[in-house]
C-alpha positions, -999 to +999 in steps of 0.1 A: +272+513-119+257+488-139+278+490-170+306+498-150+299+459-141+290+447-175+325+461-189+342+446-162+334+406-173+339+419-211+364+387-213+342+366-192+317+368-209+340+358-245+339+327-223+301+324-217+292+327-260+319+302-265+302+274-235+267+291-251+281+279-290+297+248-279+268+224-291+270+214-326+231+211-325+233+252-332+236+261-366+264+286-380+238+309-385+231+314-354+265+317-346+265+346-364+241+364-352+246+355-320+214+340-309+198+309-305+163+299-314+154+266-298+174+267-258+171+230-264+196+230-287+222+251-270+230+214-249+258+194-257+255+158-274+285+147-271+308+144-235+335+161-255+306+193-252+298+190-224+330+189-212+346+223-233+317+239-221+319+234-180+359+246-190+345+275-208+323+281-177+348+277-150+373+305-170+340+332-176+337+324-130+375+329-129+379+359-152+351+375-140+350+407-117+318+413-109+299+376-108+267+387-093+262+409-123+224+401-127+226+394-171+260+379-162+245+357-134+214+351-154+230+335-186+257+315-161+234+301-144+211+287-172+245+273-184+258+259-156+226+240-150+232+221-193+263+212-176+253+199-147+223+177-165+246+171-196+275+157-174+247+130-154+227+103-156+193+098-160+169+076-149+150+066-185+136+039-177+094+033-174+072+009-151+050+008-175+073-012-200+080-033-178+046-045-168+044-047-202+075-075-198+059-089-170+031-097-189+038-113-218+066-136-203+035-147-176+012-153-211+046-170-221+046-192-196+009-197-196+012-210-230+042-231-226+021-253-195-004-256-223+019-270-248+037-298-221+003-307-225+005-307-264+040-325-264+023-351-240-005-363-262+020-359-297+041-385-276+010-410-269+001-404-307+037-416-315+037-448-295+000-457-295+012-460-337+044-479-333+021-505-319+000-514-346-004-549-357+000-556-393-033-563-414-043-557-451-046-527-467-067-525-497-069-496-520-095-473-526-108-461-562-111-420-564-141-423-576-151-445-547-136-426-521-157-404-498-161-368-500-156-357-457-147-376-431-171-394-406-175-374-371-148-399-355-126-403-382-100-379-362-099-396-333-098-431-348-067-422-376-043-432-357-059-470-342-046-487-375-030-486-407-061-493-429-082-464-408-054-440-414-044-450-445-082-435-455-082-406-439-048-395-456-075-406-485-102-384-481-078-352-472-060-354-511-092-363-523-111-329-510-078-310-521-078-325-559-115-316-564-111-280-547-081-272-567-099-283-601-125-265-589-112-236-583-092-236-617-128-242-641-138-212-616-109-194-633-110-202-664-144-192-670-134-157-652-103-160-675-130-168-703-155-134-695-126-108-692-124-074-710-086-065-695-057-081-712-037-075-675-068-093-657-071-123-684-038-130-682-042-132-644-069-154-641-050-175-668-021-180-647-046-185-618-064-215-634-028-228-645-017-232-610-045-247-593-045-274-624-010-283-611-021-286-572-046-305-588-026-330-602-004-329-579-023-336-550-043-363-574-006-376-576+000-386-541-032-400-534-024-425-563+010-426-542-007-437-507-037-457-523-008-484-537+007-482-497+008-521-481+006-513-446+043-517-441+047-486-462+013-472-442+033-474-407+061-465-418+045-429-435+021-424-402+057-428-376+070-402-398+044-378-398+038-386-359+078-382-353+075-346-370+042-333-353+062-344-322+095-328-335+073-295-346+052-295-306+084-296-290+099-263-315+071-248-310+073-250-269+110-247-269+106-212-286+075-203-263+101-206-234+127-192-252+109-160-254+097-163-218+132-168-204+139-135-233+118-111-211+129-119-178+170-112-188+156-083-202+139-065-174+169-064-157+195-051-184+164-023-194+172-009-162+205-013-160+214+005-191+179+029-181+206+050-173+220+071-194+242+104-192+220+138-205+244+145-232+236+115-246+202+118-241+201+153-259+217+132-289+195+110-297+161+127-283+143+121-320+150+086-316+133+091-278+103+109-294+093+079-320+097+058-292+071+078-272+052+087-298+050+043-309+041+036-269+016+063-266-003+054-295+002+013-290-008+019-257-034+040-260-046+009-288-045-014-260-062-002-235-090+010-262-092-031-269-090-039-229-116-014-220-139-020-244-139-057-235-142-050-201-167-028-206-185-053-227-194-079-192-211-050-176-243-055-203-278-062-180-297-089-182-330-087-195-356-084-169-387-104-170-417-101-157-444-130-156-477-127-147-498-161-134-529-175-133-534-167-102-528-131-107-496-126-089-464-117-112-429-120-105-395-107-124-366-121-124-334-119-150-329-134-184-294-137-210-299-122-240-286-137-266-274-111-282-257-098-255-238-136-248-227-129-289-213-099-279-197-106-243-177-134-263-163-106-284-148-095-246-123-126-242-110-117-275-106-077-274-095-079-236-067-103-253-057-079-284-051-051-254-029-079-240-009-086-265-004-050-285+005-035-243+031-070-246+041-059-282+047-025-277+067-032-244+092-061-258+101-035-287+102-001-273+123-026-246+143-044-268+156-010-286+165+010-257+184-020-238+200-023-275+212+015-274+217+016-241+245-016-242+262+010-269+258+039-255+258+039-219+290+021-214+325+025-218+331-007-237+366+001-243+375+007-206+366-026-195+376-044-218+413-030-210+410-035-176+400-071-182+424-076-206+453-051-198+481-051-232+505-073-230+538-055-210+572-063-236+605-071-229+626-038-232+660-064-237+640-080-266 
C-alpha cells in the first residue's frame, strides 16, 4: 500500500527534487548523485531561487495524489520551511553592538566638552600674544643658550616676545644637540659593523640625523636674528595654527559622535534582511561574528581585569603601645597603588576596544544592508517616474 502511494506521487517527487536542488550552493556532483552533503546548502541564495523553489513546491502539492504519504510529507515540510524562512525578513541587529555605539558616542561627547576648554584656552592665549608691547629682543649665541627650560618657562612663554623667543631657541638647541649626538652614535656603529647591510643602514641613519641637525641649527640662527615685529608675527601664526588645530580636533570628535548617533537607527533599519540574503552572505556574517566575539572577549578581559584590581585589599597593620594595648588599622600598600593605577588604563582600553569593534561591525553591516535589503531601483522609479512621451511626435 505504501509503495502504491509512492508511485501515485511519482510526478510530485520530480517537483520536490527540482526544489531541493535549486540552490546554486549545491554542486554538480551532488546533483548527479541526487544527495546533498550539507543541508545548509539547500537554502536559496537569491530571491529568484527562493521563488522558483516556492513554485516547484506548489506544483508538487498540486500534483501529489497522496500528499500525506510519510516520506513525501517529510520532504515537502522540510523544503517548505526552508522556502518560507528564505522569503521572510529576519532581525539580525544586536543590542550589544548598539550599546557599544552608545558608549562610544558618550565618550566622544565627553572628550568634545573637554576639548571646548582647550579651544577656549588657545583663543585666550592667541589674544594674549596680540596684546604684546614692543620691546628690544636681543640675540643669544648658540653656546650661551640654556640647555633646558626653567620650571615656569612654559607658562611664561606667551607673556612677552623675548620669553617666547628664548623658549623657541632652547627647543631648537635641544633638537640640534640630540641630532648631533644620534648622528655620532650611528657613525660609531657603522665603524664597528661587520655586516655590509648593517653598515649601510647605520651610515644612512648617521646622514639623516646630521641633516636634521644642520636644519635645526639653521632654524635657530633664523629665529635668533628676528626682531620684535618678526617674533610677534611668528608667535601669532603659531597660536592661530594651534586654535585651528584644537577646533579641528573638536570638530572631529563631534563628527564621530554624530556619526555613531546616526549609525544606530540606520543599523536597526537595515538589520532586517531576507533569509536568502542571510544565506548568500553567511560567510561574511561568520567573519563578523568571529570578529565580534574576539573583540568583545578582549574588551571584557581588559575591563574585568581592571575592575578586579579595585578589589585589592589594604594591608592590616597591628600597633602595640607602651601600656600594652594594641590597635589594628588599614594602610594602603604602595605596591597596590601602582597596580590600582593600571586598572583605569585597562578599563579605558577595554571600553575603547568595545566601542571600536561595535562601530566597525555596525558600519559594515549597515553599508551592506543599505545595498542589499532595499529595492533601490523600485524606490527610484516611484520617486522619479519615467517621462511621458507624446505619441504624435
